Every structure is written in C-alpha cells, then in structure tokens.
C-alpha positions in Angstrom: -33.5 81.1 70.9 -31.5 79.1 72.1 -34.0 76.5 73.3 -35.1 76.7 69.6 -31.3 76.1 68.0 -31.1 73.0 71.0 -34.1 71.2 69.9 -33.4 71.5 66.0 -30.0 69.9 66.4 -31.4 67.4 68.5 -33.9 66.6 66.1 -31.1 66.3 63.4 -29.1 64.0 65.5 -32.1 61.6 66.2 -32.5 61.6 62.7 -29.1 60.5 61.6 -29.3 57.8 64.1 -32.1 56.5 62.9 -31.2 56.6 59.5 -28.1 55.0 60.2 -29.6 52.0 62.2 -31.8 51.5 59.1 -29.1 51.8 56.5 -27.3 48.9 58.8 -29.9 46.7 58.0 -30.0 46.9 54.5 -28.3 44.2 52.3 -24.9 44.8 50.8 -24.4 45.4 47.4 -22.7 42.4 45.7 -20.1 43.1 43.3 -21.1 42.6 39.6 -20.4 38.6 38.1 -17.7 38.6 35.9 -19.0 35.9 33.4 -16.6 34.2 31.0 -15.6 36.1 27.9 -14.6 34.6 24.5 -10.9 34.9 23.3 -11.1 35.6 19.8 -7.2 35.9 19.4 -6.4 32.3 18.7 -9.4 30.9 17.1 -12.9 29.2 18.0 -13.3 27.4 21.3 -10.7 29.7 23.2 -12.1 32.0 26.4 -10.7 33.9 29.0 -9.7 32.1 32.2 -12.0 34.9 35.0 -9.7 37.4 36.4 -7.1 36.8 34.0 -5.6 38.2 30.6 -4.8 34.2 29.8 -7.1 32.5 27.1 -7.8 28.8 27.7 -9.3 26.2 25.4 -10.8 22.5 26.6 -10.9 19.9 23.7 -10.3 16.5 23.0 -12.1 13.2 21.3 -13.1 10.1 22.6 -12.2 7.0 20.3 -13.1 3.5 20.1 -11.1 1.2 18.0 -11.6 -2.3 16.9 -8.9 -4.6 15.3 -9.2 -8.0 13.7 -5.8 -10.2 13.2 -4.0 -7.5 14.9 -2.8 -5.8 18.0 -4.1 -2.2 19.5 -4.7 0.6 17.1 -3.8 -1.2 13.9 -0.5 -3.4 14.9 -0.2 -6.2 12.1 0.3 -9.8 13.3 4.1 -9.4 12.8 5.5 -10.9 16.1 4.5 -12.7 19.3 1.3 -15.0 19.8 0.3 -13.2 16.5 2.9 -13.9 14.5 3.0 -17.4 15.5 -0.8 -17.7 14.5 -1.0 -20.1 18.1 -4.1 -20.8 20.1 -3.1 -17.8 22.5 -3.6 -15.2 19.6 -6.6 -12.9 20.2 -8.5 -12.9 17.0 -9.4 -9.1 17.8 -8.4 -6.6 20.2 -10.4 -3.4 21.1 -9.6 -0.3 22.7 -11.4 2.9 24.2 -10.0 6.3 24.9 -10.9 9.6 25.9 -8.2 12.4 25.1 -8.4 15.6 27.1 -6.4 18.6 26.0 -5.8 21.9 27.7 -4.4 24.7 25.6 -3.5 28.2 27.3 -2.3 31.1 25.6 -1.4 34.6 26.8 -0.2 37.9 24.9 3.1 39.1 26.0 5.9 41.6 24.8 7.7 38.6 23.8 5.0 37.2 22.1 2.3 34.6 22.9 3.2 32.1 25.9 1.5 28.8 25.6 1.2 25.8 27.4 -0.5 22.6 26.1 -1.1 19.1 27.5 -2.8 15.8 26.6 -3.9 13.1 28.3 -5.6 10.1 27.3 -7.6 7.8 29.5 -7.9 4.4 27.7 -9.1 1.0 28.6 -8.1 -2.2 26.0 -8.7 -5.6 26.3 -5.8 -8.0 26.8 -6.4 -11.6 26.8 -4.4 -14.8 27.2 -0.5 -15.5 25.5 1.9 -18.0 26.3 4.3 -15.5 27.5 2.0 -13.4 29.5 2.4 -14.7 33.0 6.5 -13.6 32.9 5.8 -10.5 31.3 6.8 -7.2 34.0 4.3 -4.9 34.7 3.0 -2.4 31.9 0.1 -0.3 31.2 -1.3 -3.4 29.9 -1.8 -5.0 33.1 -4.2 -2.4 34.3 -6.6 -3.6 31.6 -8.9 -5.6 34.0 -12.3 -5.3 34.8 -13.0 -1.9 35.8 -9.6 -0.9 35.2 -7.6 1.1 32.4 -5.0 3.5 32.6 -4.0 7.3 31.7 -1.5 7.6 28.8 0.5 11.3 28.7 1.2 12.7 25.6 1.8 16.4 24.7 3.1 18.3 27.8 5.2 21.6 26.5 5.4 25.5 27.1 6.3 27.3 24.1 7.6 30.9 24.7 9.4 33.2 22.3 10.1 30.8 19.5 11.2 28.1 22.0 9.6 25.0 22.9 10.2 22.9 26.4 9.1 19.6 27.0 7.1 16.6 25.5 6.5 17.7 21.8 6.8 16.6 18.5 10.5 16.3 17.2 11.7 19.3 15.3 12.6 16.6 13.0 8.9 15.0 12.1 6.3 15.9 9.4 3.4 17.7 10.2 1.5 14.3 9.5 3.7 12.1 11.6 3.2 8.8 10.6 0.0 9.3 9.4 0.1 10.3 5.8 -3.7 9.0 5.4 -4.0 6.0 7.6 -5.6 5.5 11.2 -3.3 2.4 12.4 -0.2 3.9 14.4 2.3 1.3 12.5 2.8 2.6 9.1 6.9 2.4 8.8 9.0 3.8 6.7 10.0 7.0 8.4 10.1 9.1 12.2 7.1 9.0 14.3 7.0 11.5 17.3 3.0 11.5 17.3 2.6 11.9 21.2 5.8 13.8 21.8 9.4 13.2 22.9 11.2 15.0 25.9 13.1 17.9 24.2 14.2 21.5 23.8 13.8 23.2 20.2 14.0 26.7 18.6 11.8 27.5 15.7 12.7 30.8 13.6 9.9 32.1 11.1 11.4 33.8 7.8 7.9 34.8 6.3 6.0 33.5 3.5 5.8 30.0 5.1 9.4 29.7 5.5 10.5 28.7 8.4 14.0 26.2 10.1 13.7 24.5 13.8 16.8 22.8 15.5 16.5 21.0 18.4 17.8 18.3 21.4 16.1 15.1 21.6 15.7 12.8 24.5 16.6 9.5 22.7 15.7 7.2 25.5 12.3 6.3 24.4 11.6 7.7 20.4 15.0 7.3 19.1 16.6 3.9 19.8 16.3 0.3 18.9 18.9 -2.1 20.0 22.6 -2.7 19.8 23.5 -6.4 19.9 26.7 -8.1 21.7 26.9 -10.8 19.5 30.0 -12.8 21.7 27.4 -13.4 24.6 26.0 -17.1 25.0 22.6 -17.2 23.1 23.5 -13.6 21.4 20.7 -14.4 19.0 17.8 -16.7 20.0 15.3 -19.0 18.3 13.2 -15.9 17.0 16.5 -14.4 15.5 16.4 -11.7 17.8 19.1 -10.4 20.7 19.5 -9.0 23.8 19.9 -5.2 24.4 23.3 -4.2 25.1 23.2 0.1 24.6 24.6 1.4 27.2 23.1 4.6 29.2 22.3 7.7 27.3 24.8 10.0 27.1 24.2 12.5 24.6 21.1 14.1 23.1 19.6 13.6 19.4 20.5 16.6 17.5 17.7 17.6 15.0 16.7 20.0 12.7 14.5 21.2 9.7 13.9 23.3 7.1 10.2 23.8 5.9 8.5 25.8 3.2 4.4 25.7 3.9 2.2 27.5 1.5 -1.0 27.2 -0.1 0.4 24.8 -2.8 1.5 22.4 0.1 4.8 21.7 2.1 8.1 20.7 1.4 10.8 19.7 4.1 14.5 18.9 5.0 15.2 17.2 8.6 18.5 15.5 9.7 19.2 14.1 12.9 22.7 13.1 15.0 22.4 9.8 16.8 24.9 8.2 19.4 25.0 4.5 19.3 27.1 3.0 22.3 27.4 -0.4 23.7 27.5 -1.2 27.4 30.2 -3.8 27.8 32.2 -6.1 26.1 31.5 -9.2 28.7 28.3 -9.4 29.4 26.0 -12.6 30.7 23.0 -14.3 28.7 20.1 -11.7 28.3 23.0 -8.6 28.1 23.3 -8.7 31.7 26.2 -7.8 33.5 28.7 -9.7 35.0 31.5 -9.3 37.8 33.9 -9.3 34.7 31.7 -6.7 32.7 33.5 -3.5 33.9 37.2 -4.9 33.3 36.3 -6.3 30.1 36.0 -2.9 28.6 33.4 -1.7 26.0 33.2 -0.8 22.2 33.8 2.8 21.3 30.6 4.8 20.7 29.6 6.1 17.1 27.3 9.1 15.9 24.9 7.8 13.4 22.1 9.7 12.1 19.1 10.0 9.7 17.9 12.2 6.9 14.3 12.7 5.6 12.8 15.0 2.6 9.0 15.2 2.6 6.4 16.6 0.4 2.6 17.3 0.3 1.0 18.7 -2.8 -2.2 20.3 -2.2 -5.3 21.5 -4.3 -4.8 18.5 -6.9 -7.5 18.3 -9.8 -8.9 14.9 -8.1 -11.3 17.0 -6.0 -11.5 19.9 -3.4 -9.2 19.2 -0.1 -7.3 16.4 -1.8 -3.8 16.0 -1.5 -1.1 13.7 -1.8 1.6 13.2 1.4 5.2 11.7 0.8 8.3 11.2 3.2 11.5 9.4 2.0 14.1 8.7 4.9 17.7 7.2 5.3 19.5 6.0 8.3 22.6 4.7 9.5 22.9 3.8 13.4 19.2 5.5 13.8 16.9 2.7 12.5 14.1 4.2 14.5 14.2 7.1 12.3 12.8 4.2 9.5 11.0 1.4 11.6 9.0 3.5 13.6 5.4 3.4 15.2 3.7 5.4 18.2 5.6 2.7 20.2 8.6 0.8 20.1 10.5 -0.2 16.9 9.0 -3.9 16.0 11.3 -7.3 15.6 9.8 -9.5 12.9 8.8 -13.3 13.6 6.2 -14.3 11.2 5.2 -18.2 11.1 3.0 -19.6 8.1 2.6 -22.7 5.7 5.7 -24.8 4.2 5.4 -27.5 1.2 7.8 -29.6 3.1 8.7 -28.3 6.4 6.6 -28.1 9.8 6.2 -24.7 9.1 7.6 -21.7 7.2 9.5 -18.9 9.1 10.5 -15.4 8.4 12.7 -13.2 10.9 13.8 -9.6 10.9 15.8 -8.0 13.7 15.8 -4.4 14.0 18.9 -3.0 15.3 20.9 0.2 15.5 24.2 -1.6 15.4 26.0 -4.7 16.5 29.4 -5.6 17.8 31.6 -8.6 18.2 34.6 -8.2 20.9 38.1 -9.5 19.9 40.6 -9.4 17.3 38.6 -11.7 14.8 35.6 -9.4 15.8 34.1 -6.3 14.4 36.3 -3.6 15.4 33.3 -2.0 17.3 30.0 -1.3 16.6 29.0 -2.0 12.8 26.2 0.6 12.8 22.6 -0.8 10.7 21.6 1.1 7.5 17.8 1.6 6.6 16.3 3.3 4.5 12.3 3.8 3.5 9.6 5.7 2.1 5.7 6.1 2.5 2.9 8.0 1.8 -0.7 8.5 0.8 -3.5 9.7 -1.7 -6.2 11.4 0.1 -9.5 11.8 -1.8 -12.9 13.3 -0.6 -16.0 12.0 -2.3 -18.2 14.6 -0.9 -18.4 16.4 2.4 -19.4 13.1 4.1 -17.4 10.8 2.4 -13.2 10.1 2.1 -10.9 7.4 1.3 -7.1 7.1 1.5 -5.1 5.0 -0.1 -1.5 4.5 1.7 1.7 2.3 1.4 5.5 2.1 2.6 8.4 0.3 1.9 11.3 0.1 4.3 14.4 -2.0 4.3 17.4 -2.9 6.9 20.8 -4.1 6.1 23.6 -5.3 7.7 27.6 -5.0 6.1 29.1 -7.7 4.7 28.3 -10.5 2.3 25.6 -13.0 2.3 27.9 -15.7 3.1 30.1 -14.6 5.6 30.8 -16.7 8.4 33.6 -18.3 10.6 35.0 -20.0 8.2 35.2 -17.5 5.6 35.5 -13.8 6.7 35.0 -14.6 10.3 33.2 -12.1 12.3 34.6 -8.9 10.8 31.4 -7.9 9.6 28.0 -7.6 10.8 26.6 -10.2 8.8 29.1 -12.6 9.6 28.8 -11.6 13.4 25.5 -12.3 13.7 25.4 -15.4 11.5 27.7 -17.0 14.0 25.6 -16.2 16.6 22.7 -17.4 14.7 23.9 -20.7 13.9 24.3 -21.7 17.8 20.4 -21.7 17.6 19.9 -22.5 14.1 21.7 -25.8 12.8 22.1 -26.3 9.0 23.9 -23.0 8.1 26.0 -23.2 4.9 29.3 -22.2 5.9 31.5 -20.2 3.3 33.6 -22.8 1.4 31.7 -25.3 2.1 28.5 -26.6 0.3 27.0 -28.4 3.0 24.3 -27.0 4.9 20.6 -26.2 4.7 20.3 -22.6 4.7 22.2 -19.6 3.9 22.0 -16.9 6.7 21.2 -13.2 5.6 19.6 -11.0 8.4 18.6 -8.1 5.7 14.8 -7.9 5.3 12.3 -5.6 3.8 9.2 -5.2 4.8 6.1 -3.7 2.7 2.6 -2.2 3.6 -0.4 -1.4 1.5 -4.0 -0.2 2.7 -6.9 1.5 2.1 -9.1 3.3 4.5 -12.6 4.7 4.1 -14.3 7.5 6.5 -18.0 8.5 6.6 -18.7 11.8 8.6 -22.6 11.8 9.1 -22.3 14.9 11.1 -19.7 17.3 12.2 -16.9 16.2 14.2 -18.4 12.6 14.2 -16.3 9.9 11.9 -16.5 6.2 11.4 -13.9 4.5 9.6 -12.8 1.4 8.3 -9.4 0.4 7.0 -7.5 -2.9 5.5 -4.0 -3.3 5.7 -1.5 -5.7 4.1 1.6 -6.2 5.4 4.7 -8.1 4.0 8.0 -9.5 5.3 10.7 -9.9 2.6 13.3 -11.7 4.6 16.6 -12.8 3.4 17.2 -16.3 5.0 17.4 -19.0 2.1 16.4 -23.0 2.9 15.3 -24.4 6.1 16.7 -25.5 9.6 15.7 -27.8 12.5 15.8 -25.3 15.7 13.1 -25.1 18.9 11.0 -22.2 18.2 9.4 -20.3 21.3 6.8 -22.4 23.0 4.3 -23.6 21.7 6.4 -24.4 18.5 7.7 -27.6 18.8 11.4 -28.4 17.8 10.6 -29.0 14.3 11.9 -28.5 10.5 11.1 -24.7 9.5 11.7 -23.4 5.8 12.9 -20.0 5.5 10.1 -18.1 3.8 8.6 -14.4 3.1 5.4 -13.8 5.0 2.0 -11.9 5.1 -0.7 -10.9 7.0 -4.0 -9.1 6.6 -5.7 -6.8 9.3 -9.2 -5.2 9.4 -9.7 -2.2 11.7 -12.9 -0.2 12.3 -13.1 3.1 14.7 -15.8 5.2 15.6 -14.5 9.0 17.1 -16.4 12.2 18.3 -13.9 15.0 18.4 -14.7 18.2 21.1 
C-alpha cells in the first residue's frame, strides 16, 4: 500500500514538473493593443492621446501667396523701394507657408483645460534693395536658397475662463483685420491676428452675451513711435523720425462686451495705453548721450482707444452672406487704428509731377511727439487717429464667393496747419513737427510770412478699396485673387527742394496725394 502511494505521488510530481517545463516554453500573452479612440466632445478631428483622458487635434494649412506691385501677403507699395518705385523694387514677391496647429483639451471639475499652439514654416523671396545691405538681422535674412524660418503664432493655455500666453487680445473682434480680405494690411482698426502676450478672463452670461478683460504686453503690438523733435535731424527726408519711446512700464488694459447670436454680433471694446518718452536730450537717431540721464524726461501720459463692431448675418443676398464693420478712435494709441499683422507703417510714396522732378506724399505714424523746453510742447502731445473698415461677403454658390472690402483712416496732430517758429512756436505737435521738418526741407511758408514754397501739415488720411474672389473646387482647397487700391491723402501743399533717400536725387519735389494698386493670388489647402 505504501509502495502504491509512493508511486502515485511520484508520478504526480513528475507530471507537474513536466507541465511546468512545457509552460515555460510557451510565449507570454501580449497585452491588448490600445487603439486610438475618437474624441467626440469637442468637434471633428479630435482623438484621445493613448493612455490619457486628453483629446488632441492636429491641423493647419499650406498656403502659397504671390503679390504683384506689393510686399509679402498683400502689403501696398506705400514705403521703401516700392514706395519710391525705383529700380531696386521687386515687381512681385512670393511666400510659401505651412502652418501646423496643436490643440489639446481635457475635461476637469473646473471645466475644460485647453492648450493651443501654431507654428508657421515659411519662405519668401527677398530681392535687392538700396538699403538692404545695412539692414539688421531679420527673419527675411533666412530667405536664401534652402532657407526659410519659423514664425510662432498662438501659444496659450485656457483654464476656468482665464487665458495665459500668446493669444488674440480681449479687445479684438473675431475677424481681426480680415472682415473679407486675404491681405494682412487692411488699416482702420486693431489687429492681433497672430497673438499678443497677455492674460485675460472671459465671463459667459448666457444667450451669447460675454465680457472679457485683459492685460496685453504692448511691446510689439500696441506701440508705434514717440518722436523727440528737439534732437538733431529729428525728422528725416522721408518725413519720419527716430523712435524715442522709453521702456515698457505698464501693460495695456483692455476689455470688451460682446453679444453673439444667430443674427450676428455686436461688440464694444476699450483699451488704455501708456505713452512714455526716454529722455529730453538725445543724439541723432534718438540714441542716448552722456547728457541724457541728467536732462530729465517728459512725463508719461495715458492714452487709449475704443471700438464698436457689428456683424450682420443671414442677409437676403444669399445663404451665408454677411456684413462685417468696425469703427475705431484712438488718442495716443495709433496702433489700434493704423494696424497690420506686423508693425504700423509710415508712408513715403513718390509719383509723377507737373513741374517738379517728382511728386511725394508723406505720412508719419506716431503715438505722440514732444519738444523739451519752455517754448516746447510742455510734455508729450498725443496723436489722434480714427478709422473704419468693413466688408460685404457674398457666396455665389458652394464653389464661388466674393468679398468687397474697404477702409478709411485718419491721423491728426494738434495745432494749426501753419504753426511754426515765427508764429505759435513749437508749443503744438504741428509746430514742433514742422520746425523739425523744415531743417531737412527748404522753403517752408512760415506764419506771418507769405514767402515760401510749401505749407507744412503732418496730418494725413489713408483709404483702401478692394475685391477678392475665391474658388473652392473641392473641400478645404481654395484659390483666391484679390485687387486692392490704396490712396494716401497727405496734407502738405506746395513744393520743396530736398535730398530724398537714395537713389532719389536732390531735386524739386511736389507735395501731392499718391495712389497704388496691387494684385495678389493665393492657393490654400486646409487640413
């Protein structure tokens, strides 16, 4: 009996050992593959990042632009070699860009946490130019064979109503500077279409009503220039001066109230902007000298801007048609009116003349000017600007659409058109500007003296009118053609002998309004 029991136990042990050895030779069962899951919480294109509860969407576009008689992305020939229409200008310029966007969202007990970023990989041809060899390094310096550069647009985090990072200003409209145009240079209102560093908070009240308040970094987007008109060569041959802005001391305080419903949108916006000068004594080019710090400085002033915007949808001309319009007023915050997707332009345009070598039109864009001293401006004299822009957008059918767009802007310096050193002195912005302008332009007609060849007035208006037609043969692929007319209504009158920027000669130039027209083509594929 004992022998039988021993035999059975031994056989069982042997079988267990054998089965264990065979099991060790079998492959280990792999973990189940976690396939990408579609996320339906935030619209089409989102999917879950594997192993997380965060949804992500990758997108962007590829765009090719070509502009004739203008700069990249539809910049009119309003300055530089293009404005002079000299032999250094490029008759056309092309830019290729691929934009990549990354949008992530996670549902939390505080609401959705969102991050968003966009990088633009782009290349545009930059040809010759009379001043190009002396230009400082810029992104366009990388536009060489095999070159190109990356432009960073939006980079922000949103959480519990707050936005932190590089995003559209709380002041802006949803259409920014693009009510119907494809170019980035429709003036007449604010534009932060590639984002400004800010912090803002938005409260939703229901029924499409919301309010936002924010602090914007003004360094790039909200400043034009401040001129110290007492420095040597304060106003150059092209009617512009060197920037004497001090460092940034305070953010722009911005906000809006918006009603967004099925019929359209209505919005009121406001902004406060600090204008500050560096020093009373500066060298040529507004550079500091050993006497700058002890010379004192003008007191800072606060300016600002207001805007009203309106969009009307479902108009009877066709399905999807709409009208977009915004009206702006600024004091000491000219970038809120003379705004592009880059810096605010100054205008120097040349054309034909009936009696002079050529005609010329100037327009200096500033936030303010100052002339130190007892007979000066008494501090910074803030520049006034106002503008209106808009578009009518019409869909002919699902494949063709057209937009008619335009704008009108005005820049004003305080004082009378004939203020000068023999009359009202330099106590007004016009008086100080014209005194500095006369140093490089002979023949000014001074107050109380009929002699002279021109009357100085730095005020100016700019007008734009254009039309763009788009063809979308298949979904997300659009071909566009745009024509834009630009008009500079300058307020100088008469003529002067002066040395314009090379290659222009020293000659008699007639002060006269100027016009230019550009043509832009675009192909864009969204993905």
